[in-house]
C-alpha positions as CSV (number, residue, x, y, z in Angstrom):
1,M,165.4,-9.4,30.3
2,K,162.7,-9.0,32.9
3,T,162.1,-6.3,35.5
4,V,160.8,-7.7,38.8
5,K,159.1,-5.8,41.6
6,H,158.5,-7.5,44.9
7,W,158.0,-6.9,48.6
8,S,161.2,-7.1,50.5
9,K,160.8,-8.5,54.1
10,V,164.3,-7.3,55.1
11,N,163.9,-3.8,53.7
12,N,160.2,-3.4,54.5
13,C,159.4,-1.9,51.1
14,E,159.0,-2.7,47.5
15,M,162.2,-3.5,45.7
16,T,163.1,-3.8,42.0
17,F,165.6,-5.9,40.2
18,Q,166.3,-7.0,36.6
19,I,167.1,-10.5,35.5
20,Y,168.5,-11.9,32.3
21,L,168.3,-15.6,31.4
22,P,170.2,-16.7,28.3
23,D,167.2,-18.7,27.0
24,E,164.2,-19.1,29.3
25,S,162.3,-21.0,26.7
26,V,164.4,-24.1,27.3
27,K,163.8,-24.2,31.0
28,E,162.0,-27.5,30.9
29,Q,164.7,-29.1,28.8
30,R,167.7,-28.0,30.9
31,C,169.1,-30.6,33.2
32,E,170.6,-28.0,35.5
33,P,169.6,-24.4,36.4
34,Y,171.7,-21.5,35.2
35,P,174.7,-20.3,37.2
36,A,174.4,-16.6,37.9
37,I,176.4,-13.4,38.4
38,Y,175.0,-10.7,40.6
39,F,175.8,-7.2,39.5
40,L,176.0,-4.4,42.1
41,S,175.9,-0.8,40.8
42,G,177.2,2.4,42.4
43,L,176.3,5.8,43.7
44,T,173.4,7.5,41.9
45,A,172.5,4.3,40.0
46,N,169.6,1.9,40.1
47,H,168.7,-1.6,38.8
48,E,169.0,-0.4,35.2
49,N,172.4,1.2,34.9
50,F,174.6,-1.9,34.9
51,A,172.2,-3.8,32.7
52,I,171.9,-1.0,30.1
53,K,175.4,0.4,30.1
54,S,177.8,-2.5,30.6
55,H,177.0,-4.3,27.3
56,F,176.9,-7.6,29.2
57,G,174.4,-9.4,27.1
58,I,176.5,-11.0,24.4
59,F,178.9,-12.4,27.0
60,A,176.1,-13.7,29.3
61,K,174.7,-15.5,26.3
62,Q,178.1,-16.8,25.2
63,H,178.8,-18.3,28.6
64,N,175.2,-19.3,29.3
65,I,175.1,-17.4,32.6
66,A,172.1,-15.7,34.2
67,C,172.5,-12.1,35.3
68,I,170.8,-10.3,38.2
69,F,170.8,-6.6,38.7
70,P,169.4,-5.4,42.1
71,D,168.7,-1.8,42.9
72,T,171.3,0.2,44.9
73,S,168.9,1.0,47.7
74,P,165.4,0.9,49.0
75,R,163.1,3.6,47.5
76,E,160.3,5.8,48.8
77,T,160.9,4.9,52.4
78,G,159.7,8.3,53.7
79,I,162.8,8.8,55.7
80,E,163.7,12.5,56.1
81,G,166.9,13.4,54.2
82,V,167.6,10.3,52.2
83,K,167.3,12.2,48.9
84,D,169.4,15.2,49.9
85,D,172.9,13.8,49.4
86,W,173.9,11.9,46.2
87,T,176.5,9.9,48.2
88,F,174.0,8.6,50.8
89,G,170.4,7.3,51.0
90,D,168.4,6.8,47.9
91,S,170.7,5.3,45.2
92,A,173.3,4.8,47.9
93,G,172.4,2.0,50.3
94,Y,176.1,0.8,50.6
95,Y,175.1,-2.9,50.8
96,V,175.2,-2.9,54.6
97,D,172.6,-3.6,57.3
98,A,171.8,-0.4,59.1
99,T,171.7,-0.4,62.9
100,S,170.9,3.3,63.5
101,E,167.2,3.6,64.5
102,K,166.4,6.0,61.7
103,Y,167.5,3.6,58.9
104,A,167.4,0.1,60.4
105,K,163.8,-0.6,59.3
106,H,164.5,-0.1,55.6
107,F,168.2,-0.1,54.8
108,N,169.4,-3.7,55.0
109,M,171.0,-4.2,51.7
110,F,173.6,-6.7,52.9
111,S,170.9,-9.2,53.9
112,Y,168.9,-8.4,50.8
113,V,171.8,-9.1,48.4
114,N,173.2,-12.1,50.3
115,K,170.1,-13.9,51.4
116,E,166.7,-12.6,50.4
117,L,167.3,-11.8,46.7
118,P,169.1,-15.1,45.8
119,E,166.3,-17.0,47.4
120,I,163.7,-15.1,45.5
121,V,165.6,-15.6,42.2
122,S,166.1,-19.3,42.7
123,N,162.5,-19.9,43.8
124,H,161.0,-18.1,40.8
125,F,163.6,-18.6,38.0
126,H,165.7,-21.4,36.6
127,V,168.8,-20.2,38.5
128,D,171.1,-22.2,40.8
129,I,171.3,-20.7,44.2
130,N,174.6,-22.5,44.9
131,R,176.5,-21.5,41.7
132,K,176.7,-17.8,41.9
133,S,179.3,-15.1,41.6
134,I,179.3,-11.4,42.3
135,T,180.7,-8.3,40.8
136,G,180.2,-4.5,41.1
137,F,181.2,-1.0,40.2
138,S,182.3,1.7,42.7
139,M,180.0,1.4,45.7
140,G,178.8,-1.8,44.1
141,G,182.4,-3.0,44.0
142,F,182.6,-2.4,47.7
143,G,179.4,-4.4,48.1
144,A,180.7,-7.2,46.1
145,L,183.9,-7.4,48.0
146,N,182.3,-7.3,51.5
147,S,179.7,-9.8,50.4
148,Y,182.3,-12.3,49.1
149,I,184.6,-11.9,52.1
150,K,181.9,-11.8,54.9
151,N,179.7,-14.5,53.4
152,A,182.5,-17.0,52.9
153,G,181.7,-19.7,50.4
154,A,178.4,-18.3,49.2
155,F,179.8,-16.9,46.0
156,R,182.2,-18.9,43.7
157,S,184.1,-15.8,42.7
158,V,184.2,-12.0,43.0
159,S,185.4,-9.1,40.8
160,A,185.1,-5.4,41.3
161,F,185.5,-2.4,39.0
162,A,187.0,0.7,40.8
163,P,185.6,-0.4,44.2
164,I,185.4,1.7,47.3
165,S,188.0,-0.4,49.0
166,H,188.7,1.2,52.3
167,P,185.5,3.0,53.3
168,S,186.5,3.5,56.9
169,V,189.0,6.1,55.6
170,S,187.2,7.6,52.6
171,Q,184.7,10.4,53.0
172,W,182.0,8.5,51.2
173,G,182.4,5.5,53.5
174,K,182.7,7.5,56.7
175,N,179.5,9.4,56.0
176,A,177.6,6.2,55.2
177,F,178.9,4.3,58.3
178,E,178.2,7.2,60.7
179,K,174.6,7.5,59.5
180,F,173.7,3.8,58.9
181,L,175.8,2.3,61.7
182,G,176.2,5.0,64.2
183,S,180.0,5.4,63.8
184,V,182.9,4.8,61.5
185,E,184.3,2.2,63.9
186,A,181.1,0.2,63.6
187,G,181.7,0.1,59.8
188,S,184.9,-1.9,60.2
189,V,182.8,-5.1,59.9
190,Y,182.0,-4.1,56.3
191,D,185.4,-2.7,55.3
192,P,187.1,-5.0,52.7
193,T,190.6,-3.7,53.6
194,L,190.0,-4.5,57.3
195,L,188.1,-7.8,56.6
196,I,190.7,-9.3,54.3
197,S,193.3,-9.3,57.1
198,S,191.4,-11.6,59.3
199,A,189.1,-13.5,56.8
200,K,189.5,-17.1,55.8
201,V,191.7,-17.0,52.7
202,P,189.5,-17.3,49.6
203,T,190.0,-20.3,47.4
204,T,189.8,-18.2,44.2
205,P,191.7,-15.1,43.3
206,I,189.9,-11.7,43.6
207,L,189.8,-9.7,40.4
208,I,190.2,-6.0,40.9
209,D,189.9,-3.6,37.9
210,Q,190.9,0.0,38.1
211,G,191.3,2.9,35.7
212,S,194.4,5.1,36.1
213,A,192.5,8.4,35.3
214,D,189.8,7.8,38.0
215,A,189.3,11.1,39.8
216,F,188.0,9.3,42.9
217,L,190.9,6.8,43.3
218,A,193.1,8.7,45.7
219,E,190.5,10.0,48.2
220,N,187.5,7.7,48.1
221,L,188.4,4.4,46.4
222,L,191.8,3.7,48.0
223,V,192.3,0.5,46.1
224,E,196.0,0.3,47.0
225,D,195.1,-0.1,50.7
226,F,193.1,-3.2,49.9
227,L,195.8,-4.6,47.7
228,S,198.4,-4.1,50.4
229,A,196.2,-5.8,53.1
230,A,195.4,-8.7,50.8
231,H,199.1,-9.2,50.0
232,K,200.0,-9.3,53.7
233,A,197.1,-11.8,54.3
234,G,198.3,-14.0,51.5
235,V,195.2,-13.5,49.3
236,K,195.8,-13.8,45.6
237,I,194.7,-10.7,43.7
238,D,194.4,-10.4,39.9
239,Y,194.9,-6.6,39.6
240,R,194.3,-5.0,36.2
241,F,195.3,-1.3,36.1
242,R,193.9,0.4,33.0
243,E,195.8,3.3,31.7
244,G,193.7,6.3,30.8
245,Y,190.3,5.0,31.9
246,S,188.1,7.0,34.3
247,H,185.2,6.3,36.6
248,N,182.2,5.5,34.3
249,F,180.4,2.7,32.5
250,W,182.3,3.2,29.3
251,Y,185.3,1.9,31.3
252,V,183.2,-1.0,32.7
253,A,181.9,-1.9,29.2
254,S,185.4,-2.0,27.8
255,F,186.4,-4.8,30.1
256,I,183.2,-6.6,31.0
257,Q,184.1,-9.5,28.7
258,E,187.2,-10.3,30.8
259,H,185.1,-10.4,33.9
260,F,182.7,-12.9,32.4
261,E,185.6,-15.1,31.4
262,F,187.0,-14.9,34.9
263,H,183.7,-15.8,36.6
264,A,182.8,-18.5,34.0
265,R,185.9,-20.5,35.0
266,Y,184.7,-20.8,38.6
267,L,180.9,-21.0,37.9
268,K,181.4,-24.0,35.6
269,A,184.2,-25.7,37.5
């Protein structure tokens, strides 16, 4: 595992990510670069949380897949108020490109995750830019879904643990859209529930994982809204509802193996 710091052109600040390669020592002997999964974490997290708490390593090694863990937002931007609210700003970049003047210079996480970071990874590590999948937890699940749907064809597959699925309706999402984009309506271009209705139907099913005891499910995650919209659009969803599991990384760690098995099918196809 390596921790990488670099200057981000799209966020105009230093960014940090972690990367795991199953066996970097065999780089020169490998005929092909590693396929990769990008892991997007959630509110209050950083580049370390998913890597440390998900117990991903044994499954990444088993399937011979590289893993990349970006930070959840830019840091130390000097913008007033970005550290005042745990649901917005530092640790909560929402994987959108801000258009409001106050945030547009630094908060461009959609472009970072979908363009800049994969290019940096493939340029400096033995990782295939064309064979990549994406997953995420909570806010990161939202980021994974909107990246997969908006950036059609860029990722082989997508999965999400307890994603913020209809942010235009949830308080977390409305707050972020109003600040980053100027209005809730402007956030519709990032809302998975709204996007899936008009998007090109994905060629692979979307894996959604949700715990039944999640305290945020009814008011902020709204997963059923996404499931309903996807059903109407004819998009195949692999929905796994976990009885008794709540909103934490113990839940993620309990089922991360299934997500690796899901992504490996498409990364190695």
